[in-house]
Backbone bond lengths (Angstrom), bond angles and torsions (degrees), N, CA, C in turn:
res aa  C-N    CA-C-N  psi(-1)  N-CA   C-N-CA  omega(-1)  CA-C   N-CA-C  phi
1 M - - - 1.470 - - 1.531 110.89 -
2 I 1.360 114.81 -41.79 1.469 119.71 -179.34 1.528 109.64 -66.41
3 K 1.376 115.70 -42.14 1.447 119.25 179.44 1.525 110.96 -62.02
4 H 1.314 115.57 -39.47 1.470 120.55 179.14 1.524 110.74 -61.40
5 K 1.339 116.36 -45.49 1.471 120.61 179.98 1.528 110.70 -64.92
6 T 1.347 116.04 -36.53 1.467 120.22 179.67 1.524 110.61 -65.28
7 K 1.340 116.26 -43.52 1.457 120.64 178.50 1.530 110.84 -64.22
8 L 1.331 115.17 -41.05 1.466 120.50 179.63 1.524 110.60 -62.47
9 Y 1.322 115.27 -42.60 1.477 120.99 178.47 1.529 110.49 -63.24
10 A 1.334 115.19 -40.79 1.465 120.13 -179.53 1.519 110.96 -63.58
11 Y 1.338 116.38 -43.13 1.464 120.39 -179.70 1.531 112.15 -68.85
12 K 1.324 117.43 -39.51 1.471 121.63 -173.22 1.532 113.65 -85.31
13 V 1.336 117.40 -30.98 1.464 120.22 -173.20 1.525 112.59 -116.03
14 V 1.337 116.02 -55.30 1.464 119.91 -172.66 1.526 111.60 -67.56
15 L 1.337 117.03 -48.31 1.467 120.76 -176.81 1.530 112.38 -61.24
16 P 1.353 119.07 -47.68 1.472 118.50 177.19 1.531 112.29 -60.52
17 T 1.345 116.42 -36.01 1.470 119.81 179.10 1.519 110.72 -63.90
18 I 1.343 116.35 -42.71 1.466 120.72 179.15 1.525 110.86 -64.27
19 I 1.336 115.63 -42.22 1.469 120.10 179.54 1.528 110.41 -62.22
20 C 1.327 116.90 -43.86 1.468 121.31 178.76 1.524 111.21 -61.97
21 Y 1.336 114.72 -38.90 1.465 120.01 -179.10 1.524 110.31 -62.72
22 F 1.342 116.85 -45.92 1.453 120.36 -178.51 1.531 111.65 -71.19
23 C 1.320 116.37 -31.22 1.467 119.67 175.45 1.523 110.47 -65.40
24 E 1.331 115.09 -42.09 1.462 120.47 178.32 1.521 110.41 -66.46
25 L 1.319 116.58 -39.98 1.457 121.45 179.07 1.530 110.21 -63.76
26 K 1.320 115.70 -41.18 1.457 120.50 178.56 1.522 110.84 -63.96
27 R 1.340 114.93 -36.79 1.464 118.98 179.70 1.520 110.79 -63.83
28 Y 1.335 116.74 -39.16 1.446 121.04 -179.16 1.526 112.06 -66.89
29 F 1.319 117.27 -33.52 1.453 120.48 -175.59 1.528 112.38 -106.85
30 M 1.304 116.65 11.11 1.452 119.18 -173.98 1.524 112.01 -73.52
31 Q 1.302 115.37 154.86 1.459 121.88 177.41 1.522 109.13 -81.59
32 V 1.315 116.40 134.05 1.465 121.75 -176.56 1.524 109.50 -127.17
33 K 1.311 115.82 141.99 1.462 121.64 175.43 1.525 107.92 -100.37
34 T 1.327 117.73 129.01 1.456 121.11 180.00 1.519 109.75 -148.52
35 T 1.308 116.43 167.40 1.461 121.38 173.41 1.524 108.03 -111.34
36 G 1.309 115.86 158.62 1.456 118.68 -178.21 1.514 112.38 -160.72
37 I 1.336 114.74 168.52 1.463 122.79 179.13 1.521 107.70 -120.13
38 V 1.317 116.08 122.38 1.468 120.97 -177.59 1.524 109.67 -72.09
39 L 1.328 116.30 124.42 1.459 121.43 -179.80 1.526 112.45 -102.58
40 H 1.339 116.28 -34.53 1.468 118.49 -171.68 1.521 109.47 -163.00
41 S 1.315 115.76 147.50 1.462 120.89 176.38 1.522 108.52 -141.98
42 I 1.336 116.35 134.89 1.456 120.62 179.43 1.524 109.16 -135.60
43 K 1.320 115.44 138.99 1.459 120.58 -178.85 1.522 109.96 -68.98
44 Y 1.326 115.78 129.86 1.466 121.73 178.22 1.522 111.34 -101.01
45 S 1.326 115.37 -38.38 1.465 122.12 176.86 1.519 107.34 -154.64
46 D 1.338 117.11 -173.97 1.465 120.24 -179.45 1.518 112.44 -63.37
47 S 1.318 116.94 -24.05 1.466 119.56 -176.06 1.526 113.84 -124.25
48 A 1.316 117.65 7.13 1.471 119.84 -176.63 1.529 111.36 -139.43
49 S 1.311 115.35 150.68 1.463 122.64 177.14 1.522 109.49 -135.86
50 I 1.332 115.00 155.16 1.461 120.67 171.50 1.527 106.87 -104.45
51 V 1.319 115.75 119.54 1.456 121.60 -175.84 1.525 109.68 -114.14
52 T 1.319 115.99 128.80 1.468 121.21 177.30 1.526 108.94 -100.10
53 V 1.322 115.57 125.89 1.467 121.88 -175.39 1.529 109.25 -128.68
54 Y 1.328 116.17 137.22 1.465 118.90 171.17 1.522 106.64 -92.60
55 T 1.329 116.14 105.39 1.462 121.44 -173.88 1.530 111.52 -94.22
56 R 1.315 114.67 157.12 1.469 119.19 179.38 1.525 111.59 -73.68
57 H 1.335 117.24 -32.42 1.459 120.39 -174.14 1.525 114.04 -93.01
58 F 1.332 118.09 -24.66 1.468 119.99 -172.88 1.528 114.48 -127.34
59 G 1.339 118.62 0.23 1.451 119.61 -175.04 1.526 110.15 76.50
60 R 1.302 116.50 -146.11 1.472 121.14 -178.94 1.528 110.31 -76.43
61 V 1.326 115.41 127.97 1.462 121.30 -179.18 1.528 109.26 -139.38
62 S 1.334 116.99 141.67 1.461 122.25 173.32 1.529 108.65 -104.20
63 Y 1.330 115.82 134.48 1.459 121.75 -177.97 1.528 110.42 -121.15
64 M 1.327 115.50 139.02 1.461 120.93 169.34 1.522 106.87 -88.34
65 V 1.328 116.08 120.78 1.465 121.20 -176.90 1.521 109.03 -117.61
66 H 1.309 116.80 121.49 1.468 122.40 -179.30 1.525 110.89 -101.22
67 G 1.323 115.99 152.98 1.463 121.19 175.38 1.509 114.65 72.60
68 V 1.339 117.90 29.19 1.471 120.53 -175.55 1.525 112.83 -66.28
69 N 1.331 117.83 -22.19 1.468 120.47 -178.07 1.530 113.35 -99.98
70 K 1.317 116.48 1.20 1.460 119.81 179.25 1.527 110.62 -83.67
71 K 1.323 116.51 137.17 1.466 120.86 -176.98 1.523 112.83 -61.65
72 K 1.323 116.72 -36.03 1.466 120.51 -176.94 1.532 113.11 -92.23
73 S 1.306 116.95 4.93 1.466 120.43 -179.36 1.524 110.84 -66.88
74 T 1.319 116.19 143.19 1.471 120.53 177.28 1.528 110.94 -83.03
75 C 1.343 117.10 -6.72 1.461 121.53 -179.38 1.525 109.84 -127.93
76 R 1.323 116.56 60.78 1.459 120.90 -178.19 1.524 111.26 -72.14
77 A 1.322 116.24 154.57 1.465 121.78 -178.02 1.527 111.76 -59.39
78 A 1.324 116.90 -32.91 1.470 121.15 -179.23 1.522 112.41 -63.35
79 L 1.323 117.14 -23.08 1.465 121.02 -179.54 1.530 112.40 -85.29
80 M 1.332 115.90 -6.87 1.468 119.54 -172.81 1.523 112.44 -118.68
81 Q 1.331 115.93 37.13 1.455 120.82 176.83 1.533 109.82 -74.80
82 P 1.341 118.17 152.36 1.467 120.95 -178.67 1.529 112.89 -53.03
83 L 1.310 115.73 135.15 1.467 126.68 179.43 1.536 113.56 74.67
84 S 1.332 117.59 3.00 1.472 119.06 176.21 1.527 109.93 -60.32
85 I 1.324 115.86 135.98 1.468 121.63 176.44 1.523 106.82 -98.69
86 V 1.322 116.27 117.93 1.467 120.35 -170.25 1.533 111.96 -127.27
87 E 1.328 114.87 155.98 1.463 122.84 168.91 1.524 106.95 -104.50
88 M 1.333 117.24 137.57 1.452 120.17 -175.80 1.520 111.45 -136.24
89 D 1.325 115.10 144.76 1.459 122.08 165.30 1.523 105.48 -105.02
90 V 1.330 116.77 116.30 1.463 120.08 -172.84 1.533 110.58 -126.19
91 F 1.331 114.41 155.45 1.458 121.38 169.69 1.523 106.27 -101.10
92 H 1.330 116.07 109.19 1.462 119.86 -173.91 1.525 111.00 -107.96
93 T 1.325 115.09 122.23 1.460 121.97 177.08 1.521 108.86 -118.03
94 P 1.333 119.41 109.36 1.466 121.98 -178.62 1.528 111.91 -53.62
95 G 1.334 115.47 136.00 1.460 120.85 177.11 1.512 114.28 89.70
96 K 1.308 117.62 -8.71 1.462 121.38 -178.98 1.524 109.73 -87.40
97 D 1.341 117.34 136.28 1.462 121.57 -177.09 1.523 112.42 -70.25
98 L 1.328 116.92 -41.16 1.457 121.54 -179.79 1.525 110.02 -117.92
99 Q 1.319 115.97 120.74 1.456 121.65 178.46 1.531 109.65 -95.90
100 R 1.330 116.11 175.07 1.464 120.98 -178.51 1.523 111.29 -118.84
101 I 1.329 115.18 140.79 1.461 121.72 174.77 1.523 108.97 -104.58
102 K 1.308 116.81 128.81 1.464 120.66 175.80 1.525 110.64 -87.60
103 D 1.336 115.20 -42.24 1.464 119.70 -175.63 1.518 108.54 -149.94
104 L 1.326 115.90 148.18 1.463 120.86 -178.30 1.516 109.16 -142.00
105 R 1.343 116.11 135.23 1.458 121.83 -179.15 1.519 109.60 -137.91
106 I 1.317 116.33 152.04 1.461 120.76 176.25 1.526 109.19 -73.98
107 A 1.336 115.89 126.71 1.470 120.60 178.87 1.527 111.46 -93.13
108 Y 1.325 115.44 -26.38 1.475 120.33 178.73 1.525 107.46 -138.95
109 L 1.316 116.87 123.36 1.457 121.67 -176.99 1.527 109.90 -89.43
110 F 1.330 116.04 116.46 1.460 120.91 179.47 1.522 111.48 -65.52
111 T 1.338 115.37 140.97 1.459 120.93 174.55 1.525 111.67 -119.74
112 G 1.343 116.28 -8.96 1.458 118.67 -176.48 1.517 115.25 -127.55
113 I 1.316 118.24 -49.60 1.463 122.19 -170.53 1.538 113.71 -55.35
114 P 1.331 120.24 -49.72 1.472 118.86 -176.35 1.528 113.72 -71.56
115 F 1.343 117.45 -16.69 1.461 121.32 -171.74 1.525 113.64 -106.26
116 D 1.314 117.14 -3.46 1.462 122.32 -179.89 1.532 108.21 -117.16
117 P 1.337 119.00 117.88 1.469 121.48 -176.18 1.532 113.67 -56.14
118 I 1.331 116.80 -39.82 1.467 119.95 -179.37 1.520 110.41 -70.24
119 K 1.333 116.84 -46.59 1.471 119.97 177.94 1.523 110.99 -61.40
120 N 1.313 116.42 -38.31 1.457 120.67 -179.97 1.525 110.87 -63.75
121 A 1.336 116.67 -43.15 1.467 120.93 179.03 1.527 111.40 -66.39
122 V 1.339 116.21 -41.84 1.469 120.34 177.13 1.526 109.98 -63.47
123 G 1.328 116.26 -40.95 1.463 120.75 178.57 1.519 112.10 -61.70
124 L 1.324 117.93 -42.31 1.466 121.76 177.82 1.524 110.86 -63.26
125 F 1.329 115.59 -40.61 1.470 120.33 177.94 1.530 110.75 -62.93
126 L 1.330 116.69 -47.52 1.464 120.56 -178.19 1.526 111.96 -65.57
127 S 1.333 116.84 -38.90 1.472 119.33 179.24 1.524 110.32 -65.25
128 E 1.342 117.03 -36.56 1.466 119.16 177.48 1.529 111.10 -69.13
129 M 1.327 116.40 -39.80 1.470 119.96 176.41 1.525 110.44 -59.15
130 L 1.318 116.51 -45.83 1.464 120.97 -179.03 1.524 111.05 -66.73
131 F 1.321 116.76 -39.41 1.459 121.07 179.20 1.527 111.36 -61.82
132 R 1.335 116.58 -35.46 1.462 120.55 -176.54 1.529 113.42 -90.45
133 T 1.322 117.00 -12.59 1.471 118.70 -177.19 1.532 113.97 -113.84
134 L 1.340 117.63 -32.41 1.470 120.41 179.91 1.524 109.02 -86.40
135 R 1.302 117.33 97.18 1.463 120.38 -174.80 1.519 113.71 -113.76
136 Q 1.313 117.52 -8.70 1.462 119.71 -175.22 1.518 111.66 -70.87
137 S 1.319 115.85 133.60 1.467 120.93 179.45 1.526 111.44 -90.19
138 E 1.350 117.03 0.50 1.461 120.52 177.13 1.529 108.86 -94.05
139 P 1.323 117.78 144.34 1.469 120.07 179.91 1.523 112.00 -70.18
140 D 1.324 115.79 147.55 1.456 122.38 175.41 1.524 106.61 -141.59
141 D 1.310 115.54 101.66 1.457 120.51 -173.12 1.527 112.12 -62.54
142 S 1.329 117.60 -35.68 1.462 120.30 -178.80 1.526 111.01 -65.57
143 I 1.341 117.32 -40.80 1.462 120.31 177.46 1.520 110.23 -66.24
144 Y 1.327 115.99 -45.41 1.470 118.69 -177.56 1.530 110.62 -60.49
145 L 1.319 117.63 -46.60 1.460 120.79 -178.12 1.523 111.30 -65.69
146 F 1.343 116.46 -36.62 1.466 120.33 175.97 1.529 110.36 -61.30
147 L 1.330 116.80 -46.44 1.464 121.12 -179.41 1.526 111.08 -63.41
148 E 1.301 116.25 -46.86 1.467 120.52 -178.40 1.521 110.73 -60.86
149 N 1.326 116.82 -46.64 1.465 121.10 -179.85 1.524 111.29 -64.73
150 S 1.336 116.83 -41.68 1.463 120.93 -178.87 1.522 111.36 -64.19
151 I 1.315 116.67 -43.60 1.473 120.96 -179.05 1.518 110.38 -63.97
152 Q 1.315 117.34 -42.05 1.465 120.52 179.93 1.531 110.72 -65.88
153 Q 1.339 117.00 -39.97 1.459 119.76 178.31 1.520 110.84 -66.19
154 F 1.335 116.22 -39.42 1.456 120.49 179.27 1.526 110.71 -64.61
155 D 1.306 117.14 -40.54 1.461 121.46 -179.98 1.530 111.16 -61.90
156 C 1.320 116.26 -35.52 1.469 120.84 -174.78 1.529 114.14 -91.62
157 C 1.317 117.50 -20.79 1.470 119.44 -171.87 1.529 111.23 -66.40
158 E 1.329 115.56 145.42 1.462 121.48 -178.78 1.522 112.28 -115.95
159 V 1.330 116.93 -16.67 1.468 120.50 179.31 1.531 109.56 -130.02
160 G 1.317 115.77 153.79 1.458 120.29 177.97 1.517 114.37 76.03
161 V 1.331 117.53 15.75 1.467 121.14 -176.53 1.527 111.33 -58.67
162 A 1.336 117.42 -36.90 1.460 121.64 -177.01 1.521 112.72 -65.46
163 N 1.345 116.91 -17.58 1.471 120.53 -179.24 1.530 112.53 -103.35
164 F 1.324 117.11 -6.77 1.461 119.48 -172.28 1.522 112.69 -57.30
165 H 1.337 117.57 -47.86 1.465 120.33 -175.92 1.522 112.02 -62.33
166 L 1.336 117.12 -31.68 1.472 120.52 178.09 1.529 110.32 -68.99
167 V 1.326 116.00 -46.45 1.477 120.83 179.39 1.532 109.75 -63.42
168 F 1.327 116.06 -42.06 1.465 121.02 179.70 1.532 111.37 -60.00
169 L 1.327 117.05 -46.98 1.468 120.21 -177.72 1.529 111.53 -64.91
170 I 1.330 116.55 -38.64 1.472 119.90 176.38 1.524 110.21 -61.02
171 K 1.327 116.82 -46.20 1.464 120.50 178.92 1.528 110.94 -64.06
172 M 1.316 117.13 -34.92 1.455 122.08 -177.97 1.525 111.86 -64.47
173 T 1.333 117.20 -31.35 1.470 120.04 -179.05 1.528 111.81 -60.40
174 R 1.317 116.77 -29.85 1.467 120.57 179.62 1.533 110.78 -63.93
175 F 1.324 115.82 -39.66 1.465 120.08 -178.97 1.526 112.09 -80.56
176 M 1.337 116.31 -22.42 1.464 119.97 -179.58 1.526 112.15 -86.33
177 G 1.343 116.51 -11.18 1.463 119.49 175.83 1.519 115.82 95.43
178 F 1.347 117.81 12.24 1.465 118.10 178.23 1.531 111.23 -136.39
179 E 1.326 115.49 46.26 1.463 121.15 176.54 1.529 109.95 -61.94
180 P 1.346 118.45 135.05 1.472 121.01 179.48 1.526 112.03 -54.97
181 N 1.323 115.34 138.11 1.464 122.07 -176.88 1.525 109.32 -107.87
182 N 1.328 115.89 122.11 1.462 120.69 -179.32 1.532 111.59 -119.67
183 D 1.317 116.96 31.30 1.466 121.15 -176.31 1.530 112.88 -68.22
184 E 1.332 116.64 -29.47 1.463 119.80 -174.94 1.524 113.33 -74.60
185 G 1.325 117.19 -25.64 1.462 120.07 179.02 1.508 114.43 86.08
186 N 1.336 118.94 -4.54 1.467 121.99 176.81 1.521 108.49 -88.93
187 T 1.327 116.74 121.89 1.467 118.41 -169.88 1.527 114.10 -126.49
188 S 1.299 118.81 25.92 1.468 120.19 -178.77 1.518 111.86 -75.64
189 Y 1.336 116.46 -41.89 1.465 122.11 -178.82 1.535 109.11 -130.43
190 F 1.340 115.20 144.59 1.454 118.42 171.27 1.522 108.76 -104.85
191 D 1.321 115.37 119.90 1.464 123.41 -179.76 1.528 108.68 -83.24
192 L 1.336 116.28 105.20 1.463 120.91 -177.09 1.523 112.52 -68.03
193 M 1.309 116.58 -30.21 1.465 120.28 -177.11 1.526 111.46 -71.90
194 N 1.324 116.85 -38.96 1.464 120.96 -176.12 1.528 113.81 -106.27
195 G 1.329 117.23 -5.33 1.460 120.77 176.56 1.510 114.62 68.88
196 I 1.338 117.15 30.92 1.465 120.96 -177.85 1.530 110.64 -131.89
197 F 1.332 115.33 158.80 1.456 121.30 175.44 1.528 108.79 -93.45
198 L 1.319 115.85 142.92 1.463 121.67 -177.73 1.523 111.00 -130.53
199 G 1.312 115.02 155.57 1.457 120.42 176.23 1.511 112.39 -89.22
200 H 1.318 117.10 -3.22 1.473 122.19 -179.24 1.522 109.48 -138.73
201 K 1.318 116.01 162.58 1.467 120.87 -179.42 1.528 109.95 -70.30
202 P 1.348 118.17 131.13 1.475 120.72 177.39 1.528 111.32 -64.01
203 L 1.319 116.24 161.55 1.458 121.21 -179.40 1.536 112.06 -80.37
204 H 1.331 117.21 -12.01 1.472 121.61 177.70 1.533 109.02 -104.70
205 P 1.332 118.02 169.24 1.475 120.56 -174.43 1.530 115.25 -87.43
206 H 1.327 118.52 2.81 1.465 121.01 -174.51 1.534 110.72 -96.62
207 F 1.328 116.60 83.49 1.463 120.25 -179.45 1.521 109.66 -155.14
208 L 1.339 115.00 163.71 1.458 121.47 173.35 1.513 109.48 -98.46
209 T 1.325 116.42 141.27 1.464 121.28 179.02 1.530 109.51 -66.73
210 P 1.331 117.82 162.69 1.476 119.74 179.35 1.530 113.71 -54.43
211 E 1.335 117.43 -38.94 1.464 120.02 179.81 1.537 111.24 -65.57
212 L 1.349 116.37 -44.96 1.457 119.91 178.22 1.520 111.45 -69.74
213 T 1.331 116.73 -33.85 1.460 120.53 178.67 1.528 110.95 -62.91
214 S 1.330 115.82 -37.05 1.465 120.45 177.55 1.531 110.46 -61.61
215 D 1.333 116.61 -44.01 1.473 120.43 177.39 1.526 111.22 -68.98
216 F 1.324 116.37 -34.77 1.460 121.61 179.07 1.530 110.33 -63.48
217 L 1.312 117.33 -38.63 1.460 121.82 177.15 1.527 111.21 -63.86
218 L 1.335 116.10 -41.00 1.466 119.73 176.24 1.522 110.63 -62.42
219 L 1.330 115.36 -38.40 1.460 120.76 179.56 1.524 111.38 -63.99
220 L 1.328 116.81 -37.11 1.465 120.84 179.40 1.524 111.97 -62.96
221 D 1.320 116.34 -28.36 1.466 120.77 -178.92 1.534 112.67 -95.35
222 T 1.323 115.96 7.70 1.467 120.40 -177.02 1.519 110.88 -98.26
223 D 1.324 115.68 140.82 1.460 121.95 177.44 1.524 108.43 -121.10
224 Y 1.334 116.50 174.29 1.459 119.97 178.56 1.528 111.21 -61.32
225 S 1.323 115.79 -30.45 1.465 119.87 -175.60 1.526 113.27 -73.89
226 N 1.335 117.82 -21.92 1.471 119.53 -178.10 1.528 112.77 -127.87
227 M 1.334 118.33 19.27 1.470 120.09 -176.54 1.525 112.32 -67.58
228 D 1.334 117.60 -18.45 1.467 119.83 176.38 1.524 111.59 -71.92
229 K 1.328 117.03 -15.97 1.472 120.79 179.15 1.531 112.04 -83.33
230 L 1.330 117.08 -10.13 1.459 121.54 179.24 1.524 108.57 -85.99
231 H 1.323 115.98 103.53 1.464 121.55 -175.86 1.528 109.46 -94.99
232 L 1.331 115.39 111.94 1.459 121.86 -178.82 1.521 110.07 -128.08
233 S 1.320 116.24 140.79 1.455 119.44 173.17 1.524 108.75 -73.45
234 R 1.323 116.46 163.27 1.462 120.17 178.46 1.521 110.89 -57.13
235 Q 1.336 116.81 -41.55 1.467 121.16 -178.45 1.525 111.63 -64.81
236 K 1.331 117.26 -43.28 1.465 120.58 179.63 1.520 111.07 -66.72
237 R 1.337 116.14 -39.98 1.466 119.75 179.34 1.533 110.36 -62.74
238 T 1.334 115.48 -40.09 1.465 120.47 178.64 1.517 110.93 -65.41
239 K 1.323 116.61 -44.24 1.473 120.96 -178.77 1.534 110.85 -65.73
240 L 1.320 116.84 -39.62 1.463 120.17 178.37 1.524 110.74 -64.94
241 L 1.329 116.08 -41.36 1.464 119.78 178.96 1.529 110.58 -64.69
242 E 1.321 116.76 -42.78 1.465 120.47 178.08 1.526 110.40 -62.04
243 G 1.348 116.17 -39.34 1.465 120.02 177.89 1.522 111.86 -65.36
244 L 1.331 117.06 -40.98 1.460 120.73 179.08 1.524 111.76 -65.73
245 I 1.339 116.71 -40.64 1.464 119.59 178.47 1.527 110.31 -65.68
246 E 1.323 117.08 -39.08 1.469 119.82 175.83 1.531 110.00 -63.18
247 Y 1.328 116.51 -38.85 1.464 121.88 178.22 1.531 110.69 -59.83
248 F 1.332 115.91 -44.35 1.464 120.45 177.45 1.530 110.55 -64.89
249 K 1.318 117.33 -41.32 1.466 121.23 179.83 1.525 111.28 -59.97
250 L 1.317 115.98 -39.40 1.466 120.64 -177.40 1.526 112.51 -71.74
251 H 1.326 117.20 -22.12 1.464 120.02 -173.85 1.527 114.97 -113.13
252 I 1.328 116.34 -7.12 1.469 119.82 178.49 1.530 108.78 -120.89
253 P 1.317 118.59 115.13 1.467 121.66 -179.33 1.534 111.71 -59.12
254 D 1.316 115.43 140.29 1.472 122.79 175.41 1.527 113.84 63.72
255 F 1.319 116.67 20.02 1.464 119.83 172.75 1.523 107.28 -96.88
256 H 1.339 116.53 112.45 1.467 120.19 -169.15 1.518 114.34 -108.76
257 G 1.294 118.83 -18.34 1.461 118.98 -179.46 1.517 112.06 154.57
258 I 1.357 114.31 179.55 1.455 121.55 -174.17 1.527 109.66 -126.43
259 H 1.324 116.79 126.06 1.462 121.01 -178.58 1.529 112.39 -72.70
260 S 1.331 116.93 -31.38 1.466 120.62 -175.40 1.528 112.81 -84.05
261 L 1.322 117.86 1.31 1.468 121.21 -176.79 1.531 111.67 -62.44
262 E 1.323 116.62 -43.36 1.464 120.59 -177.70 1.527 111.67 -61.99
263 V 1.333 115.88 -40.79 1.475 120.19 178.28 1.527 110.80 -63.43
264 L 1.327 114.81 -42.97 1.474 119.73 -179.75 1.516 110.89 -62.34
265 Q 1.318 117.55 -46.10 1.465 121.25 -178.10 1.522 111.98 -64.80
266 S 1.330 117.11 -34.89 1.461 120.35 -179.09 1.525 111.99 -65.24
267 L 1.312 117.15 -29.28 1.463 120.70 -179.52 1.517 112.25 -70.23
268 F 1.326 116.64 -27.01 1.458 120.18 -177.80 1.532 112.21 -96.03
269 D 1.334 116.45 4.40 1.483 120.34 178.98 1.527 110.21 -69.96
């Protein structure tokens, strides 16, 4: 009788628990198909790289990629250039710092960015900005779709290229949670620390002058479709970019600056 009850207990309680455990384990180690945007790649060894990708399903993820220099590799270095939009088959284990990629394919074939020196420099700048600011490991579909759409528009655009990064950064503030606020209607100065426009000079040094604030307001009303209509001198474009980077620094912890900024500015000299 006792043996019968033990067997019954095993079938009704223990066995389902074991099955659930293995199902959960399989879920943790299961292969997943996702799309992503390459933000950064660094050499780990002669045959491996660590690639940081902003994925649609998992947010920001770092992957250990082996065989990047092999001709027959499914994850060649050429497929992992900054801002590349890729499809991936990955083994995703929650809580693990470095994930694994099984297969990687180009999801969108660039026709402009790699072949235009200015677009290439802007792309490197934007990928570094994203690498240093997008840190969340949770997925955000609105951010991913914004990035994907912006990159594709940038690749195809033929006019207004010199203003693209400015328009992009302004749009990015909305997703980062510190979009400029113009509810008060006072537009003489833009307070970078508080993200608001003021009719008087702030008491701290983090603000845009009235002349730059006027251009900043025009930038807020600019989209990818009309960015060629925004006429800025090289000096004003540089000052606006410096102001935007300072704005990001003030609102994102541990964001200290961009290495590719100097290269970008030299192209517009």
